[in-house]
ROSE-4610 file (N, C-alpha, C; in Angstrom, 1 decimal, always signed):
// ROSE-4610
residu = [M/M/M/I/I/I/R/R/R/G/G/G/D/D/D/S/S/S/T/T/T/E/E/E/Y/Y/Y/E/E/E/L/L/L/L/L/L/A/A/A/K/K/K/W/W/W/C/C/C/E/E/E/T/T/T/S/S/S/P/P/P/W/W/W/R/R/R/N/N/N/K/K/K/E/E/E/F/F/F/A/A/A/T/T/T/S/S/S/L/L/L/E/E/E/I/I/I/G/G/G/V/V/V/R/R/R/E/E/E/G/G/G/M/M/M/G/G/G/S/S/S/K/K/K/V/V/V/I/I/I/I/I/I/E/E/E/T/T/T/F/F/F/K/K/K/P/P/P/H/H/H/M/M/M/H/H/H/F/F/F/G/G/G/V/V/V/D/D/D/P/P/P/Y/Y/Y/G/G/G/N/N/N/L/L/L/E/E/E/Y/Y/Y/Q/Q/Q/H/H/H/Y/Y/Y/D/D/D/H/H/H/T/T/T/G/G/G/A/A/A/Y/Y/Y/R/R/R/C/C/C/D/D/D/Y/Y/Y/T/T/T/D/D/D/E/E/E/M/M/M/Y/Y/Y/K/K/K/Q/Q/Q/M/M/M/M/M/M/L/L/L/D/D/D/F/F/F/M/M/M/D/D/D/Y/Y/Y/K/K/K/N/N/N/F/F/F/H/H/H/I/I/I/Y/Y/Y/K/K/K/M/M/M/T/T/T/D/D/D/I/I/I/D/D/D/F/F/F/M/M/M/N/N/N/R/R/R/H/H/H/H/H/H/Y/Y/Y/L/L/L/G/G/G/P/P/P/Y/Y/Y/H/H/H/F/F/F/V/V/V/H/H/H/F/F/F/D/D/D/G/G/G/P/P/P/H/H/H/M/M/M/T/T/T/R/R/R/D/D/D/V/V/V/I/I/I/R/R/R/E/E/E/A/A/A/V/V/V/Y/Y/Y/F/F/F/A/A/A/D/D/D/R/R/R/S/S/S/E/E/E/T/T/T/G/G/G/T/T/T/R/R/R/F/F/F/V/V/V/F/F/F/D/D/D/D/D/D/Y/Y/Y/P/P/P/K/K/K/Y/Y/Y/N/N/N/M/M/M/S/S/S/H/H/H/I/I/I/M/M/M/D/D/D/M/M/M/L/L/L/G/G/G/Y/Y/Y/W/W/W/N/N/N/F/F/F/R/R/R/V/V/V/L/L/L/E/E/E/K/K/K/G/G/G/D/D/D/N/N/N/K/K/K/I/I/I/C/C/C/L/L/L/E/E/E/K/K/K/Q/Q/Q/A/A/A/Q/Q/Q/K/K/K]
num = [1/1/1/2/2/2/3/3/3/4/4/4/5/5/5/6/6/6/7/7/7/8/8/8/9/9/9/10/10/10/11/11/11/12/12/12/13/13/13/14/14/14/15/15/15/16/16/16/17/17/17/18/18/18/19/19/19/20/20/20/21/21/21/22/22/22/23/23/23/24/24/24/25/25/25/26/26/26/27/27/27/28/28/28/29/29/29/30/30/30/31/31/31/32/32/32/33/33/33/34/34/34/35/35/35/36/36/36/37/37/37/38/38/38/39/39/39/40/40/40/41/41/41/42/42/42/43/43/43/44/44/44/45/45/45/46/46/46/47/47/47/48/48/48/49/49/49/50/50/50/51/51/51/52/52/52/53/53/53/54/54/54/55/55/55/56/56/56/57/57/57/58/58/58/59/59/59/60/60/60/61/61/61/62/62/62/63/63/63/64/64/64/65/65/65/66/66/66/67/67/67/68/68/68/69/69/69/70/70/70/71/71/71/72/72/72/73/73/73/74/74/74/75/75/75/76/76/76/77/77/77/78/78/78/79/79/79/80/80/80/81/81/81/82/82/82/83/83/83/84/84/84/85/85/85/86/86/86/87/87/87/88/88/88/89/89/89/90/90/90/91/91/91/92/92/92/93/93/93/94/94/94/95/95/95/96/96/96/97/97/97/98/98/98/99/99/99/100/100/100/101/101/101/102/102/102/103/103/103/104/104/104/105/105/105/106/106/106/107/107/107/108/108/108/109/109/109/110/110/110/111/111/111/112/112/112/113/113/113/114/114/114/115/115/115/116/116/116/117/117/117/118/118/118/119/119/119/120/120/120/121/121/121/122/122/122/123/123/123/124/124/124/125/125/125/126/126/126/127/127/127/128/128/128/129/129/129/130/130/130/131/131/131/132/132/132/133/133/133/134/134/134/135/135/135/136/136/136/137/137/137/138/138/138/139/139/139/140/140/140/141/141/141/142/142/142/143/143/143/144/144/144/145/145/145/146/146/146/147/147/147/148/148/148/149/149/149/150/150/150/151/151/151/152/152/152/153/153/153/154/154/154/155/155/155/156/156/156/157/157/157/158/158/158/159/159/159/160/160/160/161/161/161/162/162/162/163/163/163/164/164/164/165/165/165/166/166/166/167/167/167/168/168/168/169/169/169/170/170/170/171/171/171/172/172/172/173/173/173/174/174/174/175/175/175/176/176/176/177/177/177/178/178/178/179/179/179/180/180/180/181/181/181/182/182/182/183/183/183/184/184/184/185/185/185]
x = [-15.6/-15.7/-14.9/-14.2/-13.1/-14.1/-13.2/-13.6/-12.0/-12.9/-11.7/-11.6/-11.1/-11.1/-10.4/-10.8/-10.3/-11.3/-10.9/-11.9/-11.6/-12.0/-11.5/-11.1/-11.4/-11.3/-12.3/-12.7/-12.8/-12.0/-11.2/-10.2/-9.2/-9.0/-7.9/-8.6/-9.8/-9.9/-9.7/-10.2/-10.0/-8.4/-7.6/-6.0/-5.3/-6.1/-6.0/-6.4/-7.5/-8.4/-7.3/-7.0/-6.4/-5.0/-4.1/-2.8/-2.2/-1.4/-0.7/-0.3/+0.0/+0.5/-0.7/-1.7/-3.1/-3.4/-3.7/-3.3/-2.8/-0.9/-0.1/+1.1/+1.1/+1.7/+2.6/+3.5/+4.1/+4.3/+3.1/+3.0/+2.6/+3.5/+3.1/+2.6/+1.8/+1.4/+1.7/+1.7/+2.1/+1.2/+0.9/+0.3/+0.8/+1.2/+2.0/+1.1/+0.2/-0.9/-1.9/-2.2/-3.3/-4.6/-4.2/-5.4/-6.2/-7.4/-8.6/-8.7/-8.0/-7.8/-8.6/-9.4/-10.4/-9.3/-8.1/-6.9/-6.8/-5.9/-5.7/-6.6/-7.4/-9.4/-8.8/-9.3/-9.6/-8.3/-7.3/-6.0/-6.2/-6.0/-6.4/-7.5/-8.6/-10.0/-9.6/-9.4/-9.2/-8.3/-6.6/-5.1/-4.9/-5.2/-5.3/-3.9/-2.8/-1.6/-1.6/+0.0/-0.2/+0.3/+0.5/+1.2/+0.9/+0.0/+0.3/+0.7/+1.5/+1.5/+1.1/+1.1/+0.9/+1.8/+2.1/+3.3/+2.4/+2.6/+2.0/+2.1/+2.3/+3.1/+2.2/+0.9/-0.3/+0.6/-0.3/+0.4/+0.3/-0.8/-0.9/+0.3/+1.1/+2.5/+2.4/+3.6/+3.0/+4.1/+3.4/+4.3/+3.7/+4.9/+4.2/+3.5/+2.7/+1.9/+2.0/+2.1/+1.8/+3.1/+3.8/+4.6/+4.5/+3.4/+3.4/+2.6/+2.8/+2.1/+3.2/+2.6/+3.7/+3.6/+4.2/+3.7/+2.6/+1.3/+0.4/+0.4/-0.6/-1.2/-2.5/-2.7/-3.6/-4.6/-5.3/-6.0/-5.6/-4.4/-4.2/-3.5/-4.6/-4.3/-4.2/-3.7/-3.1/-4.6/-5.6/-6.9/-7.6/-7.2/-7.6/-6.8/-5.7/-4.7/-5.5/-5.8/-6.3/-7.9/-8.2/-9.5/-9.6/-8.4/-8.2/-7.3/-6.5/-6.0/-7.5/-8.2/-9.6/-10.3/-10.2/-11.3/-10.3/-8.9/-8.4/-7.8/-8.6/-8.2/-8.6/-9.3/-9.8/-8.7/-7.8/-7.0/-5.5/-5.3/-4.2/-3.2/-3.6/-1.9/-1.7/-2.4/-2.1/-1.2/-0.2/+0.8/+1.3/+1.2/+0.9/+2.3/+3.2/+4.3/+4.0/+4.3/+3.8/+4.9/+4.9/+6.6/+5.7/+6.9/+6.9/+7.4/+7.3/+7.8/+9.4/+9.9/+11.2/+11.4/+11.1/+11.8/+11.8/+10.3/+10.3/+11.5/+11.6/+12.6/+14.0/+14.5/+15.2/+15.7/+14.9/+14.5/+14.9/+13.5/+13.2/+14.3/+15.1/+15.5/+16.2/+15.9/+15.4/+14.6/+13.3/+11.9/+12.1/+11.0/+10.5/+11.2/+10.2/+10.0/+8.2/+7.9/+6.5/+6.0/+4.2/+4.2/+3.3/+2.7/+1.4/+1.3/+1.8/+1.8/+1.3/+0.2/-0.3/+0.2/+0.5/+1.3/+0.2/+0.1/-0.9/-0.9/+0.4/+1.3/+1.7/+2.7/+3.1/+2.6/+2.5/+1.9/+2.8/+4.3/+5.5/+5.9/+6.5/+7.0/+7.7/+9.2/+10.4/+10.0/+9.2/+8.6/+8.6/+7.3/+6.8/+8.3/+8.8/+10.2/+10.7/+11.6/+12.2/+11.1/+10.2/+9.1/+9.4/+9.0/+9.0/+10.4/+11.1/+13.0/+12.8/+12.5/+12.8/+12.2/+11.0/+10.1/+10.7/+10.8/+11.3/+12.4/+13.3/+14.2/+13.9/+12.5/+12.4/+11.1/+10.9/+9.8/+10.4/+9.5/+9.7/+8.7/+9.0/+8.1/+6.7/+5.6/+4.2/+3.8/+4.6/+4.8/+3.7/+2.6/+1.7/+1.8/+2.3/+2.2/+1.2/+0.7/-0.9/-1.0/-0.8/-0.7/-2.0/-2.1/-3.3/-3.1/-4.1/-3.8/-2.9/-2.3/-1.5/-1.2/-2.4/-2.3/-2.3/-1.9/-1.3/+0.2/+0.8/+2.1/+3.0/+4.4/+4.9/+4.8/+3.4/+3.2/+4.2/+4.1/+5.1/+6.7/+7.1/+8.3/+8.7/+8.1/+7.9/+7.7/+6.4/+6.6/+7.8/+8.4/+9.9/+11.0/+11.1/+12.5/+11.8/+10.4/+10.2/+10.3/+10.4/+10.9/+12.0/+13.0/+14.5/+14.3/+12.9/+12.6/+11.8/+11.3/+10.6/+9.3/+8.5/+7.3/+6.7/+5.4/+5.0/+3.4/+2.8/+1.6/+0.5/-0.3/-1.6/-2.9/-3.2/-4.3/-4.5/-5.2/-5.6/-7.0/-7.1/-8.3/-8.5/-9.5/-8.8/-8.3/-8.0/-7.7/-6.8/-6.3/-5.5/-4.9/-3.5/-3.0/-2.3/-2.4/-1.4/-0.5/+0.9/+1.5/+2.0/+2.8/+2.9/+4.2/+4.9/+6.4/+6.7/+7.3/+7.2/+8.3/+8.0/+9.4/+10.3/+11.9/+13.0/+13.1/+13.3/+13.1/+14.9]
y = [+7.9/+9.2/+9.3/+10.7/+11.1/+10.7/+10.1/+10.0/+10.2/+10.5/+10.4/+9.8/+9.7/+8.7/+9.6/+10.3/+11.4/+12.2/+13.6/+14.6/+15.9/+16.8/+18.1/+18.9/+18.3/+18.7/+20.2/+20.2/+22.0/+22.6/+22.7/+22.9/+23.2/+22.1/+22.0/+22.8/+23.2/+24.0/+25.6/+25.7/+27.0/+27.6/+26.5/+27.0/+27.3/+26.1/+26.4/+27.6/+27.9/+29.2/+30.4/+30.8/+31.7/+31.8/+31.0/+31.0/+32.2/+32.5/+33.5/+33.2/+32.0/+31.6/+31.4/+31.2/+30.5/+31.6/+30.2/+30.4/+31.2/+31.6/+32.4/+31.5/+32.1/+31.8/+30.3/+30.2/+29.2/+28.4/+28.4/+28.0/+26.3/+25.8/+24.2/+23.4/+22.1/+21.7/+20.3/+19.3/+18.3/+17.7/+16.2/+15.5/+14.0/+13.8/+12.5/+11.8/+10.7/+9.6/+10.0/+9.8/+10.7/+9.5/+8.3/+7.1/+7.2/+8.4/+7.9/+9.6/+10.4/+11.7/+12.9/+12.6/+13.5/+15.1/+14.7/+15.7/+16.6/+15.6/+16.1/+17.0/+16.4/+17.6/+18.6/+18.4/+19.9/+21.1/+20.7/+21.0/+22.0/+21.4/+21.4/+22.7/+22.7/+23.0/+24.1/+24.2/+25.7/+26.7/+25.8/+26.5/+26.6/+25.9/+26.4/+26.6/+25.4/+25.1/+25.6/+26.0/+25.7/+24.5/+23.1/+22.1/+21.6/+20.4/+19.6/+18.0/+17.6/+16.6/+15.5/+14.4/+13.6/+12.6/+11.6/+10.7/+9.6/+8.1/+7.2/+5.7/+4.9/+3.6/+3.0/+2.9/+1.6/+0.2/-1.2/-2.2/-2.5/-2.3/-2.9/-3.6/-2.6/-2.7/-3.0/-3.8/-4.1/-3.1/-2.2/-1.4/-1.1/-0.5/+0.3/+1.9/+1.8/+3.0/+3.8/+3.3/+3.7/+4.1/+4.9/+4.4/+3.0/+2.7/+2.1/+0.5/+0.6/-0.6/-1.3/-2.8/-3.6/-3.3/-3.7/-4.1/-4.0/-3.7/-4.5/-3.8/-4.6/-4.2/-3.7/-2.0/-1.1/-1.7/-1.2/-1.7/-0.5/-0.2/+0.5/-0.2/-1.0/-1.6/-0.4/-1.3/-1.1/-0.7/-1.7/-1.1/+0.1/+0.6/+1.9/+2.8/+2.6/+3.8/+3.9/+2.5/+3.0/+3.6/+3.6/+4.4/+6.1/+6.0/+7.5/+8.2/+7.1/+7.9/+8.3/+7.5/+7.6/+8.8/+9.0/+10.3/+11.3/+11.4/+12.8/+13.4/+12.6/+12.6/+13.9/+14.6/+15.8/+17.0/+16.9/+17.6/+17.8/+18.6/+18.5/+18.6/+19.5/+19.9/+19.3/+18.2/+16.6/+15.7/+15.4/+14.4/+13.6/+11.8/+11.3/+10.6/+10.8/+9.6/+8.3/+7.3/+6.2/+5.1/+5.9/+5.7/+6.0/+5.2/+5.6/+6.5/+7.5/+8.8/+8.9/+7.9/+8.1/+7.9/+7.0/+7.0/+8.3/+8.7/+10.3/+11.2/+11.3/+12.0/+12.0/+10.8/+10.6/+10.8/+10.4/+10.4/+11.5/+12.8/+14.2/+15.1/+15.7/+16.2/+17.6/+17.7/+18.4/+19.2/+19.0/+19.5/+20.5/+21.5/+22.6/+24.1/+24.7/+25.3/+24.4/+23.8/+23.8/+24.8/+25.2/+26.2/+25.3/+24.4/+23.8/+22.7/+21.6/+20.3/+20.0/+18.8/+18.0/+16.6/+16.5/+15.3/+14.5/+13.5/+12.1/+10.6/+10.9/+9.3/+8.5/+8.2/+7.2/+8.2/+7.5/+8.6/+8.3/+7.7/+7.2/+8.8/+9.3/+10.2/+10.9/+9.3/+9.5/+9.4/+8.7/+9.7/+10.5/+11.4/+12.9/+13.6/+13.8/+13.8/+14.3/+13.3/+13.2/+13.7/+13.7/+14.1/+15.5/+16.0/+17.9/+18.2/+17.5/+18.6/+18.5/+17.6/+17.3/+19.2/+19.0/+19.9/+21.3/+21.4/+22.3/+23.3/+22.0/+22.6/+23.3/+22.8/+23.1/+23.9/+25.2/+25.5/+27.6/+28.3/+29.7/+30.3/+31.4/+32.4/+32.1/+32.1/+31.5/+30.0/+29.5/+28.1/+27.4/+26.3/+25.6/+24.3/+24.0/+22.3/+22.2/+21.1/+20.9/+19.1/+18.7/+17.5/+17.0/+15.9/+15.0/+14.3/+13.7/+12.8/+13.0/+14.0/+14.6/+14.2/+13.7/+13.6/+11.9/+11.6/+9.6/+9.7/+11.5/+11.3/+12.3/+12.2/+13.7/+14.6/+15.5/+16.8/+18.0/+17.7/+19.0/+18.7/+18.0/+17.6/+17.9/+17.4/+18.2/+20.2/+20.4/+22.1/+22.0/+21.9/+22.4/+22.2/+21.4/+21.0/+22.1/+22.0/+23.1/+24.1/+24.8/+25.9/+26.9/+25.6/+26.3/+26.6/+26.1/+27.0/+28.1/+28.6/+29.3/+29.2/+28.1/+27.6/+27.5/+28.4/+28.5/+27.7/+27.3/+26.8/+27.9/+27.7/+28.6/+28.6/+27.2/+26.6/+25.8/+24.8/+23.0/+23.1/+21.8/+21.3/+19.9/+18.8/+17.8/+16.9/+17.0/+15.7/+16.4/+17.6/+18.3/+19.8/+19.8/+21.2/+22.1/+23.2/+23.6/+24.7/+24.7/+25.3/+26.4/+27.3/+28.6/+28.7/+28.9/+29.4/+31.2/+31.5/+33.0/+33.8/+35.0/+35.5/+35.8/+35.6/+35.9/+37.3/+37.6/+38.6/+39.0]
z = [-20.0/-19.2/-18.0/-18.2/-16.9/-15.4/-14.6/-13.0/-12.8/-11.5/-10.0/-9.2/-7.9/-6.9/-5.7/-5.8/-4.6/-4.3/-3.4/-2.9/-3.3/-3.0/-2.9/-4.5/-5.3/-6.9/-7.0/-6.4/-6.2/-5.9/-4.5/-3.9/-5.4/-5.9/-7.3/-8.5/-8.7/-9.5/-8.8/-7.9/-7.3/-7.4/-6.6/-7.0/-8.1/-9.3/-10.7/-11.2/-10.7/-11.3/-10.9/-9.8/-9.2/-8.6/-10.1/-9.8/-10.5/-10.2/-11.4/-12.4/-12.8/-14.3/-14.9/-14.8/-15.1/-16.7/-17.5/-18.8/-19.5/-19.0/-19.6/-20.5/-21.7/-23.0/-23.0/-22.1/-21.9/-20.2/-20.1/-18.3/-18.8/-17.9/-18.4/-16.7/-16.9/-15.4/-15.3/-14.3/-14.7/-13.5/-13.8/-12.2/-12.4/-11.4/-11.0/-10.6/-11.2/-10.6/-11.8/-12.9/-13.5/-13.1/-13.3/-13.1/-13.9/-14.0/-14.5/-15.5/-14.8/-15.3/-14.7/-13.5/-13.2/-13.0/-12.0/-11.7/-13.2/-14.1/-14.9/-16.0/-15.7/-16.5/-16.0/-14.4/-13.9/-14.1/-13.9/-14.3/-15.9/-17.0/-18.0/-18.1/-17.7/-18.3/-17.0/-16.2/-15.3/-15.1/-15.1/-14.9/-16.6/-17.7/-19.1/-19.4/-19.1/-19.7/-20.8/-21.3/-22.6/-22.9/-21.9/-22.4/-20.7/-20.8/-19.8/-20.0/-18.9/-18.7/-17.5/-17.9/-16.8/-16.7/-15.5/-15.3/-14.3/-15.4/-14.7/-15.3/-14.9/-15.3/-15.5/-14.7/-15.4/-15.2/-16.2/-15.7/-14.6/-13.6/-12.5/-11.9/-11.3/-11.0/-9.4/-8.7/-7.3/-6.3/-6.0/-4.8/-3.9/-2.9/-1.8/-1.7/-1.1/-1.7/+0.0/+1.3/+1.8/+3.1/+3.7/+4.8/+5.7/+5.8/+7.0/+6.1/+5.3/+4.6/+3.8/+3.7/+2.5/+1.4/+0.4/-1.6/-1.6/-2.2/-3.3/-4.2/-4.7/-6.2/-6.6/-6.8/-7.4/-8.7/-9.1/-10.7/-11.1/-11.8/-12.9/-13.9/-14.5/-15.4/-16.8/-17.7/-19.1/-20.0/-19.4/-19.8/-19.6/-18.3/-17.4/-18.4/-18.8/-19.1/-21.0/-21.6/-23.0/-23.0/-21.9/-21.5/-21.1/-20.8/-20.2/-21.7/-22.2/-24.0/-24.5/-24.7/-25.7/-25.1/-23.9/-23.3/-23.1/-23.2/-23.4/-25.2/-25.6/-27.3/-27.7/-27.1/-28.1/-27.1/-26.1/-25.1/-26.2/-26.9/-27.6/-26.7/-25.5/-25.0/-23.8/-23.5/-22.6/-23.3/-22.8/-22.9/-21.4/-21.8/-21.1/-21.1/-20.3/-19.6/-19.3/-19.9/-19.3/-18.6/-17.3/-16.5/-15.2/-14.3/-12.9/-13.3/-11.8/-11.1/-11.6/-11.0/-11.1/-12.2/-13.4/-14.3/-15.0/-14.8/-15.5/-15.0/-14.0/-13.4/-13.5/-13.9/-14.6/-16.0/-16.9/-18.5/-18.3/-17.9/-18.4/-17.4/-17.2/-16.1/-17.3/-18.5/-18.8/-19.2/-18.7/-18.8/-18.0/-17.7/-17.0/-17.5/-16.5/-15.5/-15.6/-14.8/-14.3/-13.1/-13.7/-12.6/-12.2/-12.1/-11.7/-11.3/-10.2/-10.2/-9.4/-9.5/-8.5/-8.6/-6.9/-6.5/-6.2/-6.8/-6.7/-7.1/-6.9/-7.3/-6.1/-6.2/-4.2/-3.3/-3.0/-1.3/+0.0/-0.5/+0.8/+0.8/+1.9/+2.8/+1.3/+1.4/+0.8/-1.0/-1.1/-3.2/-3.0/-2.0/-2.4/-2.1/-1.1/-1.3/-2.7/-2.8/-3.6/-5.1/-5.6/-6.5/-6.3/-4.8/-4.8/-4.7/-4.5/-4.5/-6.1/-7.0/-8.2/-9.0/-8.5/-9.1/-8.5/-7.5/-6.7/-7.3/-7.9/-8.9/-10.1/-10.8/-11.9/-11.8/-10.5/-10.2/-10.8/-10.8/-10.6/-9.5/-9.7/-8.4/-8.9/-8.0/-8.1/-8.7/-8.6/-8.8/-7.7/-8.2/-7.2/-7.2/-6.1/-6.1/-4.8/-5.4/-4.8/-4.5/-3.2/-2.6/-2.5/-2.8/-2.9/-1.2/-0.7/+0.4/+1.6/+1.6/+2.5/+3.5/+4.6/+6.2/+5.4/+4.6/+5.2/+5.1/+4.9/+4.6/+5.8/+6.1/+6.4/+5.8/+5.9/+5.2/+5.6/+7.1/+7.7/+7.3/+7.0/+6.9/+5.8/+4.3/+3.2/+2.7/+4.1/+3.8/+4.6/+5.5/+6.4/+4.8/+4.2/+3.0/+1.8/+1.9/+0.2/+1.2/+2.0/+3.0/+2.3/+1.8/+0.9/-0.2/-0.9/-2.3/-1.7/-0.7/-0.6/-0.8/-0.4/-0.6/+0.7/+0.0/+1.5/+1.4/+2.7/+2.4/+1.9/+0.8/+0.6/+0.8/+0.9/+1.9/+2.0/+2.4/+2.8/+3.3/+2.2/+3.0/+3.6/+3.7/+4.8/+4.0/+2.6/+1.3/+0.4/-0.1/-0.5/+0.3/+0.2/+0.4/-1.2/-1.0/-1.7/-1.3/-2.0/-1.4/-2.7/-2.6/-3.8/-3.1/-4.4/-4.3/-4.1/-3.2/-3.0/-3.4/-4.1/-4.3/-3.4/-4.2/-2.9/-2.4/-0.8/-0.2/-0.4]
């Protein structure tokens, strides 16, 4: 059973459904931090990408999750990964990269462009900045970035930085925020 550990999946669905890239022939989407898969399920079923990629290392790694905490271990077990893979068996356009976000960005720099990215992995400001810059460089006009748990890191700094790629806030909820890349003037 595909489950989620967050809120506002209805906003995620809305932002997928209204995306200018929805259901386009070569539209790609990606989620950092798949966990049990609810975010990816929503994106696949409502954005309807040609290809959807998930990035999550699983393996119950110990790392620092937030700016003002120490490192700790969450329950992202290999058993959770195996169950998620079973749950997504019928989603033929879903491809998982069982690795950290940094490993993905270092190894797969040739992939892209991305038209919808859900940032739900590490929630440290520096990690989200690193991810946002990587995907901003691989985006096109109309690309949407959704950040989960954005009140837990310095989202205003990230929004300012993404302004250099012409991303603007489309809408925000209490837990999720959506930015869209605007056309160059």
